[in-house]
C-alpha positions in Angstrom: 5.6 -18.6 -17.8 4.5 -16.9 -14.6 7.0 -14.7 -12.9 7.7 -15.4 -9.2 6.9 -12.5 -6.9 8.4 -12.7 -3.4 5.9 -12.4 -0.5 5.2 -8.9 0.7 5.6 -8.1 4.4 4.6 -5.1 6.5 7.9 -3.3 6.1 7.9 -3.6 2.3 6.4 -0.1 2.1 7.3 0.6 -1.5 6.0 -2.7 -2.8 2.7 -2.2 -0.9 2.4 1.4 -2.2 3.0 0.1 -5.8 0.3 -2.5 -5.4 -2.2 0.1 -3.9 -1.4 2.4 -6.8 -2.0 -0.4 -9.3 -5.3 -1.3 -7.6 -6.7 2.3 -7.3 -4.7 4.3 -9.9 -5.7 7.9 -10.0 -8.9 7.3 -8.1 -7.0 8.5 -5.0 -5.2 11.8 -5.2 -2.6 12.9 -2.7 -5.1 14.6 -0.4 -7.5 11.6 -0.6 -4.7 9.1 0.2 -3.8 11.1 3.4 -7.5 11.1 4.4 -7.9 7.3 4.1 -8.8 5.8 7.5 -6.2 3.4 8.8 -8.9 0.8 9.4 -9.7 0.9 5.6 -6.0 0.9 4.7 -5.3 -2.1 6.9 -8.1 -4.1 5.1 -6.8 -3.1 1.6 -3.2 -4.1 2.5 -4.4 -7.5 3.9 -6.2 -8.2 0.7 -3.3 -7.5 -1.6 -2.0 -10.4 -3.7 1.2 -11.8 -2.3 0.9 -10.0 1.1 1.8 -12.4 3.9 1.6 -10.1 7.0 -1.1 -10.5 9.6 -3.5 -8.0 11.1 -1.8 -8.5 14.5 1.6 -7.5 13.0 0.2 -4.2 11.8 0.8 -1.0 13.7 0.3 2.8 13.2 3.9 3.2 12.1 3.6 0.7 9.3 0.3 2.3 8.1 1.8 5.8 8.2 4.8 4.6 6.1 2.5 2.8 3.7 0.4 5.9 3.3 3.3 8.2 2.6 4.9 5.7 0.2 1.6 5.5 -1.6 1.7 9.3 -2.0 5.2 9.2 -3.4 4.1 6.5 -5.8 1.2 8.6 -6.9 3.5 11.7 -7.4 6.0 9.6 -9.4 3.2 8.7 -11.8 2.3 12.4 -12.3 5.6 13.1 -14.2 
């Protein structure tokens, strides 16, 4: 039986970060995550399964929070 996952919105930073970590794993280190262009990050987020936000709802603040949450997710998986 499939589990239901609620839709992901722009302010679900931790959920987005987890999905990005699941997608890219250790391919991106902390320094590489911080060097990701926001234009690339935006495209990756829009392509995540279950993501329902739109390009128009995006802003720099959301992308900064997603980026730092992704770093925290990466760090958590180093332990």
